[in-house]
C-alpha positions in Angstrom: 8.0 29.2 -1.9 11.0 29.1 0.5 10.4 30.5 3.9 12.3 30.9 7.2 11.6 27.7 9.2 11.3 29.7 12.4 9.5 33.0 11.5 8.1 32.5 8.0 10.0 35.4 6.3 10.8 35.0 2.6 13.7 37.4 2.4 17.4 37.1 3.2 17.2 33.3 3.4 20.2 31.3 4.4 20.7 27.5 4.4 21.3 26.1 7.9 22.7 22.7 8.7 21.0 21.7 12.0 24.1 19.7 13.0 27.1 21.6 11.5 30.8 21.4 11.6 32.0 17.8 11.2 28.3 16.6 11.1 27.4 18.8 8.1 27.4 15.8 5.7 25.2 13.8 8.0 22.8 16.8 8.2 22.6 16.7 4.4 22.1 12.9 4.3 19.2 13.0 6.8 17.6 16.1 5.4 18.4 18.2 8.5 18.8 21.4 6.6 16.4 24.3 6.9 16.0 27.7 5.4 16.4 30.5 8.0 16.2 34.2 7.4 19.4 36.0 8.3 18.0 37.3 11.6 16.8 33.9 12.8 20.1 32.4 11.6 23.0 34.6 12.5 21.9 37.7 14.5 22.0 38.0 18.3 20.1 37.5 20.5 17.6 35.3 18.7 19.6 33.8 15.9 20.1 30.0 16.3 23.9 30.5 16.6 23.3 32.7 19.7 20.1 31.3 21.2 20.3 27.8 22.8 16.5 27.4 23.0 16.1 28.0 19.3 19.0 25.6 18.5 17.4 23.0 20.7 14.1 23.4 18.8 16.0 22.6 15.6 17.8 19.6 17.2 14.5 18.2 18.3 13.4 18.3 14.6 15.5 15.3 14.0 13.6 13.1 16.5 10.2 14.5 15.5 10.7 14.1 11.7 12.6 10.8 11.7 11.0 9.0 14.6 14.5 7.8 15.6 15.5 7.3 19.2 18.3 9.2 21.0 20.3 6.0 20.9 19.9 5.8 17.2 21.0 9.4 16.8 24.1 8.7 18.9 24.9 5.6 16.7 24.8 7.8 13.6 26.4 11.0 14.9 28.7 9.6 17.5 27.6 11.9 20.3 24.4 13.4 21.8 23.4 16.9 20.8 19.8 16.3 21.7 18.1 18.0 24.7 18.6 16.3 28.1 14.9 16.0 28.7 14.5 14.1 25.5 17.3 11.8 26.5 15.8 11.1 29.9 12.4 10.3 28.3 13.8 8.0 25.5 
């Protein structure tokens, strides 16, 4: 059953590309797409489009699930969207 990646709700689910805009296709390629309920996705103050801490959690998903390095991420995506503390520890 599909659930919100952040809160576990099963209603009003929306597909969220963790790295959107010009990187949407790369998010698809690397499986960086999650289901989010409408409230965790697009509603202030806690929706990922309004809450930098929640967005950072999703960005860290890339490193956690792929085992890639920050340098590897930059080589693929052309820039660094990953949290500074992860960059400093890489």
